[in-house]
SEFINU-749686 format. One record per residue (C-alpha): residue in three letters; x, y, z; residue number from 1. Coordinates in nm, 4 decimals, decimal comma. Layout:
<doses>
 rest        x        y        z  nr
  ALA        X        Y        Z NUM
...
</doses>
This chain:
<doses>
 rest        x        y        z  nr
  UNK  -0,6221  -2,6069   1,2909   1
  UNK  -0,3745  -2,3337   1,1935   2
  UNK  -0,2976  -2,2973   0,8238   3
  UNK   0,0600  -2,3663   0,7393   4
  UNK   0,2392  -2,0520   0,5929   5
  UNK   0,5528  -1,9882   0,3951   6
  UNK   0,6916  -1,8419   0,7190   7
  UNK   0,6380  -2,1656   0,8909   8
  UNK   0,8120  -2,3546   0,6139   9
  UNK   1,0992  -2,1109   0,6114  10
  UNK   1,1495  -2,1354   0,9833  11
  UNK   1,1701  -2,5150   0,9828  12
  UNK   1,3827  -2,5407   0,6629  13
  UNK   1,6191  -2,2776   0,8007  14
  UNK   1,5787  -2,0397   0,5020  15
  UNK   1,4250  -1,7066   0,4366  16
  UNK   1,0604  -1,6675   0,3430  17
  UNK   1,1881  -1,5190   0,0064  18
  UNK   1,3708  -1,8503  -0,0683  19
  UNK   1,0548  -2,0474   0,0005  20
  UNK   0,8732  -1,8212  -0,2369  21
  UNK   1,1379  -1,8561  -0,5004  22
  UNK   1,1255  -2,2381  -0,4690  23
  UNK   0,7426  -2,2337  -0,5062  24
  UNK   0,7757  -2,0106  -0,8131  25
  UNK   1,0534  -2,2244  -0,9820  26
  UNK   1,3114  -1,9489  -0,9588  27
  UNK   1,6078  -2,0995  -1,1519  28
  UNK   1,8987  -1,9905  -0,9269  29
  UNK   1,8275  -2,1939  -0,6129  30
  UNK   2,0834  -2,4495  -0,5142  31
  UNK   1,9450  -2,8092  -0,5497  32
  UNK   1,9977  -2,8993  -0,1835  33
  UNK   1,8108  -2,5893  -0,0726  34
  UNK   1,5298  -2,6538  -0,3135  35
  UNK   1,5095  -3,0169  -0,1911  36
  UNK   1,5166  -2,9102   0,1709  37
  UNK   1,2293  -2,6654   0,1235  38
  UNK   1,0228  -2,9086  -0,0794  39
  UNK   1,0703  -3,1774   0,1823  40
  UNK   0,9433  -2,9381   0,4601  41
  UNK   0,6483  -2,8417   0,2318  42
  UNK   0,5537  -3,2109   0,1949  43
  UNK   0,6110  -3,2779   0,5595  44
  UNK   0,3825  -2,9946   0,6714  45
  UNK   0,1262  -3,0430   0,4001  46
  UNK   0,1675  -2,6810   0,2790  47
  UNK  -0,0668  -2,5715   0,0082  48
  UNK  -0,0990  -2,2272  -0,1516  49
  UNK  -0,3883  -2,0162  -0,0640  50
  UNK  -0,5337  -1,9733  -0,4200  51
  UNK  -0,7873  -1,7128  -0,3229  52
  UNK  -0,5257  -1,4880  -0,1757  53
  UNK  -0,2994  -1,5624  -0,4724  54
  UNK  -0,5670  -1,4627  -0,7152  55
  UNK  -0,6192  -1,1390  -0,5348  56
  UNK  -0,2519  -1,0525  -0,5549  57
  UNK  -0,2322  -1,1422  -0,9227  58
  UNK  -0,5512  -0,9731  -1,0268  59
  UNK  -0,4960  -0,6722  -1,2684  60
  UNK  -0,6507  -0,3551  -1,1341  61
  UNK  -0,9638  -0,2345  -1,3030  62
  UNK  -0,9001   0,0451  -1,5494  63
</doses>
C-alpha cells in the first residue's frame, strides 16, 4: 500500500503542499476553514508523518 504524502493531502484538499505543511506545523496565519479542510483530509486518508525522515531533516549537522 502506498504511503499517503503531503502532496496527496494537498491535491485532495485543493491547497498547496506548503499550506499542508503549515497546518501540520501550527502556522498561526492559516484561515480556520482552510485548516479544517486540510485536517479533515488528513483524517480521511489516515496521513501520518514519517518520523524517521523528519528526524533526518531536523538533525543538526555534526561539527
